[in-house]
Structures are given as structure tokens and as C-alpha cells.
N, C-alpha and C positions, 0 to 999 in steps of 0.2 A: 564733904561738900567742897568742889573746886575752888581755889582761890582764883578770885577777879582782881587782876592789877589795874583797870582802869575804873574799877569802882572807887568811889569815894572812902575814905579811909579816915576815920576818926571825927566825922561831923557828926552834928546833930542831924539825924533821918528826918525830921519834920521839917527841918527848913529847906527850902526849895533853893538851890544855890545857882540857880542860871535866870531866879527870878521869872519865870514864864507864868507862875501861877498870878502873880500880882501883874503884870502884863497883860492877861486874858480877863483878871477882873476889871479892870481899868478899861479895856476895850469894851467889855460887856455894860459898865457903867456908864460910859460916852455914848455906846448906842441905844441904850434906854432913855437917856437924857435928852434927846436931840431927835423926836421923831419930826419926822418931814415928808416930804411929796417923794424925796428920792429913796424913802422905804417902802412906799405904796409899789413905785414904780420896778424896782429890782426884783422882786418875787418872778414876776411875768416874764422878764429877759432870763433871769436865770431856769425858771421852768423850761422858755421853751428850747433855750441854749442847751440844755441838759437833753432834753428830749431829742432834739436834731443829734446830738452826739452818742445817745442812745443805738438810736435807728442806723446812725453813719458805723458802729461799734457791728451790729448786730449784723448789718450786710456783709461788710469785710468777711467776719467770723465765717458767716455763711461762705462767702466765696473762699478761703483760706482751707474750707473743710472739703469743699466742693473739688478745688484742686489737688489736695491730697489724695481724695477716692480717685480721680482721673488718674493722678499719675502709678497708685496701686493697682489702677486694671490695669494700665498699657505696659 
């Protein structure tokens, strides 16, 4: 197995050195403790926003593929 010089050496593997697990748990606890109107409105905006992004992405992908085929035929 290759040696990784960037890997932490001599630390407890169960300890999260960046503390990201603790920050995530605090975020989840904060969100679950404060239900409100903001949470009910957010999924609708996120859903429509991601739907528009998906449609735009598909259209751009089709245009790129069509341009590549057109260039290959020329």
C-alpha cells in the first residue's frame, strides 16, 4: 500500500479533525428545533429551481451534441 504524506499520522481515526461531523449535527438539530413557514416554502422554490436548471442543462446538452454531429458531418 502506498504511503500518503497528506494523511494524518498518529491521530485517533474516530476523531474528526475538522469538526465537520459536529457542525453537521448542530445544523440538523437547529433545523429540526425551529419549524416555521420558511421551511414549508423552501421546498417549492428549490424544486422549481432545480427543475428549471435540469431543463436548461438538457437543452444545452442537446445543442452541444447537435453541434458536434453537425461539425462531424461537415
